[in-house]
Backbone as CSV, one residue per row, in Angstrom:
resi,resn,N_x,N_y,N_z,CA_x,CA_y,CA_z,C_x,C_y,C_z
1,MET,107.802,61.753,83.202,107.442,62.848,82.377,106.675,63.855,83.212
2,GLU,105.870,63.326,84.148,105.040,64.233,85.005,105.964,65.093,85.874
3,CYS,107.078,64.511,86.277,108.139,65.272,87.086,108.658,66.435,86.288
4,ILE,108.848,66.296,85.063,109.395,67.459,84.194,108.309,68.469,84.074
5,ASN,107.084,68.090,83.870,106.025,69.045,83.758,105.749,69.753,85.056
6,ALA,105.791,69.119,86.174,105.659,69.709,87.496,106.831,70.672,87.796
7,GLN,108.020,70.381,87.408,109.237,71.278,87.524,108.988,72.488,86.682
8,ASP,108.529,72.326,85.351,108.327,73.352,84.453,107.279,74.319,85.013
9,GLU,106.250,73.783,85.614,105.091,74.605,86.086,105.585,75.397,87.377
10,GLU,106.396,74.751,88.223,106.958,75.416,89.395,107.913,76.530,88.967
11,TRP,108.669,76.275,88.041,109.639,77.281,87.456,108.828,78.454,86.964
12,ALA,107.878,78.161,86.139,107.156,79.173,85.503,106.344,80.136,86.531
13,GLU,105.896,79.394,87.649,105.228,80.175,88.720,106.203,81.059,89.526
14,ASP,107.406,80.500,89.732,108.435,81.284,90.458,108.923,82.422,89.529
15,TRP,109.060,82.183,88.304,109.586,83.303,87.391,108.469,84.430,87.246
16,LYS,107.200,83.967,87.180,106.186,84.946,87.178,106.129,85.871,88.486
17,LEU,106.463,85.298,89.570,106.559,86.028,90.859,107.707,87.035,90.758
18,ILE,108.886,86.583,90.279,109.997,87.457,90.126,109.651,88.646,89.299
19,VAL,109.000,88.401,88.126,108.587,89.552,87.199,107.625,90.453,87.920
20,GLU,106.768,89.939,88.685,105.783,90.706,89.406,106.591,91.608,90.442
21,ILE,107.621,90.977,91.103,108.439,91.839,92.020,109.102,92.960,91.417
22,PHE,109.736,92.761,90.228,110.382,93.804,89.423,109.380,94.905,89.029
23,ASP,108.247,94.452,88.601,107.194,95.411,88.182,106.733,96.271,89.379
24,THR,106.562,95.617,90.466,106.110,96.357,91.674,107.207,97.319,92.070
25,ILE,108.451,96.973,92.052,109.535,97.877,92.356,109.558,99.113,91.425
26,ASP,109.417,98.849,90.129,109.338,99.897,89.109,108.193,100.835,89.438
27,HIS,107.015,100.267,89.756,105.825,101.084,90.118,106.079,101.945,91.351
28,PHE,106.661,101.404,92.361,107.056,102.016,93.643,108.025,103.209,93.259
29,GLU,109.023,102.878,92.413,110.001,103.891,92.089,109.359,105.104,91.367
30,SER,108.361,104.762,90.457,107.743,105.853,89.721,106.845,106.670,90.670
31,LEU,106.239,106.050,91.703,105.462,106.821,92.621,106.321,107.810,93.488
32,LEU,107.593,107.263,93.909,108.457,108.072,94.603,108.971,109.255,93.780
33,ASN,109.156,109.063,92.485,109.615,110.134,91.686,108.663,111.214,91.490
34,LYS,107.445,110.962,91.840,106.380,112.058,91.747,106.326,112.967,92.924
35,LEU,107.064,112.530,93.944,107.017,113.360,95.129,108.104,114.456,95.039
36,ASP,107.679,115.600,95.571,108.652,116.719,95.595,109.240,116.797,96.991
37,VAL,110.419,116.246,97.172,111.098,116.130,98.441,112.482,116.739,98.363
38,ASN,113.063,116.972,99.495,114.440,117.534,99.492,115.418,116.621,99.074
39,PHE,116.673,116.975,98.821,117.699,116.174,98.199,117.957,114.978,99.066
40,LEU,118.092,115.153,100.381,118.423,114.026,101.284,117.336,112.922,101.142
41,ARG,116.154,113.253,101.126,115.130,112.178,101.080,115.193,111.583,99.635
42,GLU,115.466,112.329,98.612,115.531,111.814,97.330,116.665,110.706,97.266
43,VAL,117.796,111.045,97.914,118.900,110.030,97.993,118.554,108.813,98.715
44,HIS,117.773,108.995,99.793,117.315,107.829,100.575,116.310,106.966,99.769
45,GLN,115.593,107.568,98.982,114.615,106.829,98.144,115.335,106.078,97.009
46,LYS,116.381,106.676,96.505,117.197,105.992,95.487,117.872,104.836,96.156
47,VAL,118.461,104.961,97.286,119.152,103.822,98.010,118.048,102.709,98.361
48,LEU,116.930,103.159,98.735,115.842,102.187,99.019,115.469,101.364,97.811
49,THR,115.254,102.093,96.715,114.887,101.334,95.416,116.080,100.440,94.937
50,LEU,117.293,100.962,95.047,118.440,100.182,94.618,118.595,98.881,95.505
51,ASN,118.349,98.946,96.755,118.448,97.808,97.659,117.320,96.843,97.323
52,MET,116.103,97.348,96.961,115.038,96.413,96.599,115.360,95.680,95.359
53,LYS,115.893,96.376,94.348,116.305,95.827,93.058,117.413,94.768,93.279
54,LYS,118.353,95.169,94.116,119.544,94.205,94.414,118.922,92.973,95.015
55,TYR,117.990,93.058,95.910,117.410,91.845,96.529,116.623,91.045,95.482
56,ALA,115.934,91.688,94.651,115.166,91.045,93.542,116.051,90.262,92.663
57,TRP,117.219,90.917,92.253,118.152,90.253,91.430,118.790,89.036,92.097
58,SER,118.963,89.128,93.385,119.471,87.945,94.163,118.409,86.791,94.164
59,LEU,117.183,87.143,94.260,116.100,86.191,94.061,116.041,85.574,92.721
60,GLN,116.232,86.347,91.790,116.218,85.868,90.366,117.410,85.022,90.146
61,ASN,118.617,85.334,90.624,119.679,84.366,90.543,119.441,83.100,91.308
62,TYR,118.785,83.143,92.500,118.496,81.935,93.179,117.581,81.025,92.432
63,ILE,116.583,81.618,91.847,115.590,80.867,91.034,116.309,80.152,89.871
64,ILE,117.130,80.957,89.155,117.812,80.376,88.099,118.785,79.238,88.505
65,GLU,119.517,79.446,89.609,120.397,78.382,90.055,119.583,77.262,90.631
66,LYS,118.571,77.432,91.254,117.633,76.295,91.769,117.252,75.427,90.662
67,TYR,116.740,75.973,89.601,116.234,75.071,88.515,117.330,74.519,87.602
68,SER,118.445,75.268,87.555,119.452,74.708,86.624,120.275,73.649,87.336
69,ASN,120.200,73.489,88.655,120.911,72.479,89.409,120.069,71.191,89.582
70,GLU,118.747,71.340,89.383,117.878,70.105,89.617,118.104,69.160,88.560
71,LYS,118.107,67.855,88.931,118.257,66.775,87.968,116.895,66.492,87.312
72,ILE,116.986,66.208,86.012,115.797,65.970,85.230,115.591,64.459,85.152
């Protein structure tokens, strides 16, 4: 039973970190949106935030897969 509780706690901690990463990306994106920059820089900023979100989604999928494949 302790193994299940430890796994639940580990999953909860990992999931909390994923949520923090998404929140940080959202905050970063809102800060970038406040800048008055030319079109090319705006496009680069959008590409940057999309790549960060894509990476965060891959981390999220990794966490889901990691804990769904573990034996209880």
